TIDOTOR-7973 format. One line per field, with one value per residue (C-alpha): x, y, z; chain; residue number from 1; residue in three letters. Coordinates in Angstrom, 1 decimal. Each point is the difference from the previous one (the first is absolute). Layout:
// TIDOTOR-7973
x = (X, ...);
y = (Y, ...);
z = (Z, ...);
cadena = (A, ...);
num = (NUM, ...);
residuo = (ALA, ...);
// end
This chain:
// TIDOTOR-7973
x = (-77.0, 0.5, 1.2, 1.4, 2.8, 2.2, 3.0, 2.2, -1.6, 0.3, 1.6, -1.8, 1.2, -1.4, 0.6, -1.7, -3.8, -2.0, -3.0, -3.3, 1.7, 1.2, -1.9, -2.4, 1.8, -1.0, 0.2, -2.3, -0.2, -0.1, -1.4, 0.9, -2.2, 1.3, 1.5, 0.1, 3.4, -0.9, -2.2, -0.8, 0.6, -1.2, 2.1, -1.5, 2.1, -0.4, -0.1, 0.9, 3.4, 0.9, 2.8, -1.1, 1.7, 2.4, -1.8, -3.3, -2.0, 1.3, -2.0, -0.3, 3.0, 2.2, 3.6, 1.5, 3.3, -1.7, -1.9, 3.3, 1.4, -3.2, 0.2, 3.5, -0.8, -3.2, 1.7, -0.3, -3.1, -0.4, 0.0, -1.4, 0.2, -2.6, 1.1, -1.4, 0.6, -1.2, -1.4, -2.4, 0.1, 3.6, 1.0, -0.6, 3.1, 0.4, 2.7, 2.8, -1.3, -2.9, 0.3, -1.3, 1.1, -2.7, 0.9, -2.6, 0.5, -2.2, 1.8, -2.4, 0.0, -3.2, -0.9, 3.4, 0.0, -3.5, 1.3, 3.0, -2.2, -2.3, 2.8, 1.4, -3.5, -0.5, 3.4, -0.6, -3.5, 1.5, 2.5, -2.8, -2.1, 2.5, -0.9, 1.5, 2.4, 1.1, 1.0, 2.8, 1.1, 0.1, 2.0, 2.6, 0.2, 2.0, -1.6, -0.6, -2.5, -2.6, 0.8, -3.3, 1.0, 0.8, -1.9, 2.9, 1.9, 3.4, 2.9, 1.5, 2.9, 3.0, -1.2, -3.5, 1.5, 2.2, -2.9, -2.1, 2.4, 0.6, -3.7, -1.2, -0.5, -2.4, -1.8, -0.6, -1.2, -2.5, -1.2, -1.9, -2.4, -3.2, -0.9, -2.3, -2.7, -0.6, -2.7, -0.2, 3.5, -0.7, 2.3, 2.8, -0.4, -0.1, 3.1, 1.9, -0.7, 1.2, 3.2, 0.6, -0.6, 2.4, 2.7, -0.4, 0.4, 3.1, 1.5, -0.7, 1.6, 3.1, 0.3, -0.3, 2.8, 2.1, -0.4, 0.9, 3.1, 1.1, -0.6, -2.7, -2.6, -3.4, -1.6, 2.6, -0.6, -3.7, 0.0, 2.7, 0.3, -3.4, -1.9, 1.7, -0.5, -3.6, -0.9, 1.3, -3.4, -1.8, 2.6, -0.6, -3.7, 0.1, 2.2, -2.5, -2.9, 1.7, 0.6, -3.4, -2.3, -1.2, 0.3, 2.6, -2.6, 0.7, 3.8, -0.2, -3.0, 1.9, 2.7, -2.3, -2.2, 2.9, 1.3, -3.5, 0.0, 3.4, -0.9, -3.6, 0.2, 3.7, 0.3, -3.6, -0.7, 3.2, -0.6, -3.6, 1.1, 2.7, -2.3, -2.6, 2.7, 1.4, -3.4, -1.0, 3.2, -1.0, 2.9, 0.2, 1.4, 2.5, 2.4, 2.8, -0.2, 3.8, 0.8, -3.5, -1.0, 3.0, -0.3, -3.8, 0.5, 2.8, -2.1, -2.9, 2.3, 1.4, -3.5, -1.3, 2.9, -0.9, -3.7, 1.1, 2.0, -2.9, -2.3, 2.5, 0.4, -3.8, -0.3, 2.9, 0.1, -3.6, 0.9, 1.9, 2.0, 2.0, 0.6, 3.1, 3.2, 1.8, -2.9, -0.7, 3.5, 0.2, -3.2, 1.3, 3.4, -1.8, -2.2, 3.0, 1.8, -2.9, 0.4, 3.8, -0.6, -2.5, 2.3, 3.0, -1.6, -1.8, 3.3, 1.7, -2.8, 0.2, 3.7, -0.7, 2.1, -2.8, -2.8, -3.5, -3.4);
y = (175.6, 3.8, 1.8, 3.4, 0.6, 3.0, 0.7, -0.4, -2.2, 1.2, 3.3, 3.4, 2.3, 2.8, -2.2, -3.0, -0.1, -1.0, -2.3, 1.6, 3.4, 0.2, -2.9, -2.8, -3.4, -2.6, -3.7, -2.0, -2.8, 0.9, -2.7, -0.1, -1.8, -1.8, 2.5, 2.9, 1.8, 3.0, 1.0, 3.4, -0.1, 3.2, 1.4, 2.9, 3.0, 2.4, 3.3, 2.1, -1.6, 0.4, 2.6, 3.2, 1.4, 2.9, 3.4, -1.2, 2.2, -0.1, 0.3, 3.2, 0.6, -2.6, 1.2, 0.5, -1.5, -3.1, -0.3, 0.0, -2.7, -2.1, 0.4, -1.3, -2.9, -0.8, -0.1, -3.7, -1.2, -3.0, -3.4, -3.4, -3.4, -2.1, -3.7, -2.8, -3.4, -3.5, -1.0, -2.9, -2.8, -1.0, -0.4, 3.7, 2.2, 3.7, 2.1, 1.3, 3.5, -0.5, 3.3, 3.4, 3.1, 2.7, 3.6, 2.4, 3.4, 2.8, 1.4, 2.9, -0.8, -1.8, 1.2, -0.8, -3.4, -0.7, 0.8, -2.2, -2.9, 0.5, -0.1, -3.2, -1.6, 0.9, -1.4, -3.4, -0.2, 0.5, -2.8, -2.4, 1.0, 1.1, 1.3, -1.6, 3.0, 0.0, -3.7, 1.1, 2.7, -2.5, -2.4, 2.6, 1.9, -1.2, 1.3, -1.1, -2.7, -0.8, -3.1, -2.0, -1.8, 3.1, 2.6, 2.4, 1.8, -1.5, 1.6, -1.8, -2.3, -0.6, -3.5, 1.3, 2.7, -2.5, -2.4, 2.9, 0.9, -3.7, -0.7, 3.3, -1.5, -2.6, 2.6, 2.1, -3.0, -1.0, 3.5, -0.6, -2.2, 2.0, 1.0, -2.4, 2.7, -0.1, -2.3, -1.8, -1.3, -2.2, 1.9, -0.1, -3.7, -0.7, 2.1, -1.3, -3.6, 0.7, 1.6, -3.0, -2.4, 1.8, 0.3, -3.6, -1.1, 2.2, -1.5, -3.5, 0.6, 1.6, -2.9, -2.5, 1.8, 0.2, -3.7, -0.8, 2.2, -1.8, -3.4, -1.1, -2.6, 1.3, -1.8, 1.6, 3.5, -0.4, -0.9, 2.6, 3.2, -0.1, -1.1, 2.7, 2.8, -0.7, -0.6, 3.3, 1.8, -2.8, 0.4, 3.7, -0.5, -2.6, 2.3, 2.8, -2.3, -1.3, 3.5, 1.5, -3.0, -1.1, -3.7, -2.0, -1.1, 2.7, -0.5, -3.8, 0.1, 2.2, -2.6, -3.0, 2.1, 1.2, -3.5, -1.3, 2.6, -1.1, -3.6, 0.1, 3.0, 0.4, -3.6, -0.9, 2.9, -0.5, -3.7, 0.5, 2.4, -2.4, -3.0, 1.9, 1.1, -3.5, -1.5, 2.3, -1.1, -3.7, -0.6, -0.9, 2.4, -2.0, 1.5, -2.2, 0.0, 0.3, 0.3, 1.3, -3.0, 0.2, 3.8, -0.2, -2.7, 1.9, 3.1, -1.8, -1.3, 3.4, 1.5, -2.5, 0.9, 3.7, -0.5, -2.1, 2.9, 2.4, -2.3, -0.5, 3.8, 0.4, -2.6, 1.3, 3.8, 0.6, 1.3, -0.9, 3.3, 2.0, -1.0, 0.2, 1.0, -3.3, -2.2, 2.4, -0.1, -3.7, -0.6, 2.3, -1.9, -3.4, 1.2, 1.4, -3.2, -1.9, 2.1, -0.7, -3.7, 0.1, 1.8, -2.1, -3.4, 1.2, 1.2, -3.3, -1.8, 2.5, -0.9, -3.7, -0.3, -1.7, -2.3, 1.3, -1.7);
z = (43.2, 0.0, 3.1, 1.0, 2.4, 1.1, -2.1, 3.1, 2.6, 3.6, -0.9, 0.5, -2.7, -2.2, -3.1, 1.6, -0.5, 3.1, -0.1, 0.8, 0.0, -3.6, -1.5, 0.9, 0.0, -2.6, 0.5, -2.3, -2.5, -3.7, -2.4, -3.7, -2.5, -3.1, -2.5, 2.5, 0.4, 2.2, 2.9, 1.7, 3.8, 1.7, 2.8, 2.0, 1.1, 2.9, -1.9, 3.0, 0.1, -3.7, -0.4, -1.7, -3.0, 0.2, -0.4, 1.5, 2.4, 3.6, 3.2, 1.9, 2.3, -1.7, -0.2, -3.5, 1.0, 1.4, -3.3, -2.0, 2.3, -0.3, -3.8, -0.1, 2.4, -2.0, -3.3, 0.3, 1.6, 2.4, -1.6, 0.6, -1.8, -1.8, -0.1, -2.1, 1.6, 0.8, -3.4, -0.2, -1.1, 0.8, -3.6, -0.7, 0.2, 0.6, -1.6, 2.2, -0.6, 2.3, 2.0, -0.9, 2.0, 0.2, 0.8, 1.4, -1.6, -1.1, -3.0, -0.5, -3.7, -0.3, -3.5, -1.4, 1.7, -1.4, -3.5, 0.4, 1.2, -2.9, -2.5, 1.6, 0.0, -3.7, -0.8, 1.6, -1.5, -3.4, 0.8, 0.9, -3.0, -2.6, -3.4, -3.1, -0.5, 3.7, -0.3, -2.4, 2.4, 2.8, -2.1, -0.8, 3.3, 3.0, 3.2, 3.6, 0.4, 2.7, 2.0, -0.1, 3.3, 2.1, -2.0, 0.1, -2.8, -0.5, -1.9, -3.1, 0.9, -2.3, -0.9, -0.9, -2.2, -1.8, -0.5, -1.3, -2.8, -0.7, -0.5, -1.4, -3.4, 1.4, 2.0, -3.0, -2.0, 2.5, 0.4, -3.2, 1.9, 0.6, 3.5, 1.9, 0.4, -3.8, -1.2, 3.4, -0.4, -3.1, -2.3, 2.6, 0.4, -3.7, -0.8, 3.0, -0.9, -3.6, 1.3, 2.3, -2.9, -2.3, 2.6, 1.0, -3.7, -0.3, 3.2, -1.2, -3.3, 1.5, 2.5, -2.8, -2.0, 3.2, 0.6, -3.6, 0.3, 3.3, -1.7, 2.4, -0.9, -0.9, 3.0, 2.4, -1.6, 0.4, 3.7, 1.0, -2.1, -1.7, 3.1, 2.3, -2.6, -0.6, 3.7, 1.2, -0.6, 2.0, 2.8, 0.4, -0.2, 2.8, 2.2, -0.5, 0.8, 3.1, 1.4, -0.8, 0.7, 3.4, -0.9, -2.0, -2.5, -2.5, 0.0, -0.3, -2.3, -2.3, -0.3, -0.6, -2.3, -2.2, -0.3, -0.9, -2.8, -1.1, -0.2, -1.3, -2.2, -0.7, -1.1, -0.9, -2.4, -2.2, -0.1, -1.1, -2.8, -1.1, 0.0, -2.1, -2.4, -0.4, -0.3, -2.8, -1.8, 0.5, 2.5, 3.6, 2.6, 2.1, 2.5, 1.4, 3.9, 0.6, 3.7, 0.8, 2.1, 2.3, 0.3, 0.9, 2.5, 1.7, 0.0, 1.7, 2.7, 0.8, -0.1, 2.5, 2.4, -0.5, 0.9, 3.0, 1.2, -0.5, 1.9, 2.8, 0.3, 0.3, 2.7, 2.1, -0.8, -1.1, -3.4, -3.2, -0.3, 2.5, 3.6, 2.1, -1.8, 0.5, -1.3, -2.8, -1.4, 0.5, -2.0, -2.8, -0.1, -0.2, -2.8, -1.9, 0.6, -1.6, -3.2, 0.0, 0.4, -2.9, -2.3, 1.0, -0.7, -3.1, -1.4, 0.7, -1.8, -3.0, -0.4, 0.4, 3.1, 1.8, -1.4, -0.3, 0.6);
cadena = (A, A, A, A, A, A, A, A, A, A, A, A, A, A, A, A, A, A, A, A, A, A, A, A, A, A, A, A, A, A, A, A, A, A, A, A, A, A, A, A, A, A, A, A, A, A, A, A, A, A, A, A, A, A, A, A, A, A, A, A, A, A, A, A, A, A, A, A, A, A, A, A, A, A, A, A, A, A, A, A, A, A, A, A, A, A, A, A, A, A, A, A, A, A, A, A, A, A, A, A, A, A, A, A, A, A, A, A, A, A, A, A, A, A, A, A, A, A, A, A, A, A, A, A, A, A, A, A, A, A, A, A, A, A, A, A, A, A, A, A, A, A, A, A, A, A, A, A, A, A, A, A, A, A, A, A, A, A, A, A, A, A, A, A, A, A, A, A, A, A, A, A, A, A, A, A, A, A, A, A, A, A, A, A, A, A, A, A, A, A, A, A, A, A, A, A, A, A, A, A, A, A, A, A, A, A, A, A, A, A, A, A, A, A, A, A, A, A, A, A, A, A, A, A, A, A, A, A, A, A, A, A, A, A, A, A, A, A, A, A, A, A, A, A, A, A, A, A, A, A, A, A, A, A, A, A, A, A, A, A, A, A, A, A, A, A, A, A, A, A, A, A, A, A, A, A, A, A, A, A, A, A, A, A, A, A, A, A, A, A, A, A, A, A, A, A, A, A, A, A, A, A, A, A, A, A, A, A, A, A, A, A, A, A, A, A, A, A, A, A, A, A, A, A, A, A, A, A, A, A, A, A, A, A, A, A, A, A, A, A, A, A, A, A, A, A, A, A, A, A, A, A, A, A, A, A, A);
num = (1, 2, 3, 4, 5, 6, 7, 8, 9, 10, 11, 12, 13, 14, 15, 16, 17, 18, 19, 20, 21, 22, 23, 24, 25, 26, 27, 28, 29, 30, 31, 32, 33, 34, 35, 36, 37, 38, 39, 40, 41, 42, 43, 44, 45, 46, 47, 48, 49, 50, 51, 52, 53, 54, 55, 56, 57, 58, 59, 60, 61, 62, 63, 64, 65, 66, 67, 68, 69, 70, 71, 72, 73, 74, 75, 76, 77, 78, 79, 80, 81, 82, 83, 84, 85, 86, 87, 88, 89, 90, 91, 92, 93, 94, 95, 96, 97, 98, 99, 100, 101, 102, 103, 104, 105, 106, 107, 108, 109, 110, 111, 112, 113, 114, 115, 116, 117, 118, 119, 120, 121, 122, 123, 124, 125, 126, 127, 128, 129, 130, 131, 132, 133, 134, 135, 136, 137, 138, 139, 140, 141, 142, 143, 144, 145, 146, 147, 148, 149, 150, 151, 152, 153, 154, 155, 156, 157, 158, 159, 160, 161, 162, 163, 164, 165, 166, 167, 168, 169, 170, 171, 172, 173, 174, 175, 176, 177, 178, 179, 180, 181, 182, 183, 184, 185, 186, 187, 188, 189, 190, 191, 192, 193, 194, 195, 196, 197, 198, 199, 200, 201, 202, 203, 204, 205, 206, 207, 208, 209, 210, 211, 212, 213, 214, 215, 216, 217, 218, 219, 220, 221, 222, 223, 224, 225, 226, 227, 228, 229, 230, 231, 232, 233, 234, 235, 236, 237, 238, 239, 240, 241, 242, 243, 244, 245, 246, 247, 248, 249, 250, 251, 252, 253, 254, 255, 256, 257, 258, 259, 260, 261, 262, 263, 264, 265, 266, 267, 268, 269, 270, 271, 272, 273, 274, 275, 276, 277, 278, 279, 280, 281, 282, 283, 284, 285, 286, 287, 288, 289, 290, 291, 292, 293, 294, 295, 296, 297, 298, 299, 300, 301, 302, 303, 304, 305, 306, 307, 308, 309, 310, 311, 312, 313, 314, 315, 316, 317, 318, 319, 320, 321, 322, 323, 324, 325, 326, 327, 328, 329, 330, 331, 332, 333, 334, 335, 336, 337, 338, 339, 340, 341, 342, 343, 344, 345, 346, 347, 348, 349, 350, 351, 352, 353, 354, 355, 356, 357);
residuo = (MET, VAL, ARG, THR, GLU, PRO, LEU, LEU, ALA, GLY, ILE, VAL, ASP, ALA, GLN, ASN, ALA, ILE, GLU, PHE, GLU, ASP, TYR, LEU, PRO, LYS, HIS, GLU, LYS, VAL, GLU, PHE, ASN, ALA, GLY, GLU, SER, GLU, LYS, ILE, VAL, PRO, ILE, TYR, LEU, VAL, ASN, GLU, ARG, VAL, PRO, GLN, ALA, PRO, GLY, THR, LYS, LYS, ASP, PHE, GLY, GLU, ASP, GLU, ASN, GLU, GLU, ASN, LEU, ASP, THR, GLU, ASP, ASP, ASP, HIS, GLY, PRO, LYS, PHE, LYS, VAL, VAL, LEU, GLU, LYS, PRO, GLU, PRO, ASP, MET, VAL, LYS, ILE, SER, LYS, LYS, ASN, THR, CYS, ILE, VAL, GLU, LEU, LYS, ASN, THR, GLY, LYS, GLY, GLU, GLU, THR, THR, LYS, GLU, HIS, THR, LYS, MET, ILE, ASN, TYR, PHE, VAL, LYS, GLN, LYS, ASN, PRO, SER, TRP, SER, SER, GLN, PHE, LYS, SER, ALA, CYS, MET, LEU, CYS, PRO, GLN, VAL, ASP, GLU, ASP, ASP, LEU, ILE, VAL, GLU, ASP, VAL, SER, LEU, MET, GLU, ALA, MET, MET, HIS, PHE, ALA, THR, ILE, GLY, TRP, LYS, ILE, LEU, PHE, ALA, PHE, ILE, PRO, PRO, VAL, ASN, ILE, GLY, GLY, GLY, VAL, PRO, ALA, PHE, ALA, VAL, ALA, LEU, THR, PHE, ILE, GLY, LEU, ILE, THR, ALA, ILE, VAL, ALA, GLU, VAL, ALA, THR, VAL, LEU, GLY, CYS, THR, LEU, GLY, LEU, GLU, GLU, ALA, VAL, THR, ALA, ILE, THR, LEU, VAL, ALA, VAL, GLY, THR, SER, LEU, PRO, ASP, THR, PHE, ALA, SER, VAL, THR, ALA, ALA, LYS, ASN, SER, GLU, PHE, ALA, ASP, SER, ALA, ILE, GLY, ASN, VAL, THR, GLY, SER, ASN, SER, VAL, ASN, VAL, PHE, VAL, GLY, LEU, GLY, LEU, PRO, TRP, ILE, ILE, SER, SER, LEU, TYR, GLN, SER, ASN, ARG, GLY, GLU, LYS, PHE, ILE, THR, PRO, PRO, GLY, ASN, LEU, ALA, PHE, SER, VAL, MET, LEU, PHE, LEU, ILE, THR, SER, MET, VAL, CYS, PHE, PHE, ILE, LEU, GLY, LEU, ARG, ARG, ALA, THR, LEU, GLY, GLY, GLU, LEU, GLY, GLY, PRO, ALA, GLY, VAL, LYS, TYR, LEU, SER, SER, PHE, ILE, LEU, PHE, LEU, LEU, TRP, VAL, ILE, TYR, VAL, PHE, PHE, SER, SER, LEU, ARG, ALA, TYR, ASN, ILE, ILE, ASP, GLY, ILE);
// end
């Protein structure tokens, strides 16, 4: 819901815009479709009440001293507020910065203002459709960003500056990915997928070496360091899907889809290649199961609990993701606890502290 209101309710002041005298009030419902992040809400002004710029032509008989006084008083025009409130459905949240203050002022610099607006529009258009060279500039430069939730320009904070200089190497590296407007996005997808594969392989190798250095069992290293390192891209992809999609299908489908690829392709393809290789040598390809049965059974149990929580959330809250803050954090804690339980008991089995299946 979007509505307008005076800057200071119940107060008559030159700096306080008046409904129907300075502007026409607005109180209407604005609907956003899936994927939309901005809407244009027209608010009509009463032109006769807009303060004139200094140096404009005065009416016949108007005193010059009075004009100077009016100019000083009208240096800041009357203001009113535009408020964004009452989102629907209940699980949708609005940022705390939900109020915009509008000042009615005739600057008398229409041409300069138009040029400034044109430069700003061109800048943001370039940001949305960057060229390949501008990607490297954006990766190196530290400048204010546009908040996608509030559509306002925010200054760079200290933490953002520190994170920029800490990750500038990664930004420059991924600037080599072609823009999505080249070749229908196919080159960008292919190069990005290649980069993700290379980085995932490096992370897995580093995690393996770290586990060896710490003296961890291979099974423990696989379900902790390697699993966390290789799952980070999936995690960020799920977060992006949850924020941008209307339904939770994309976020949860990304998790189940990526795990399907890991099981059916990540395990099946190497096994097929190894089996063909051993078959050509006249040998049988046999892999000892180890603690696989116990780990898989424990994973199935925790997965069933996870799906039960998702089903319970849909039945009670109407959706798998989001909801009231208390329930949201409780669900996150329970799911995190399931992962801790899985790692804990699998580690106990890897060190033969408990018996397997």
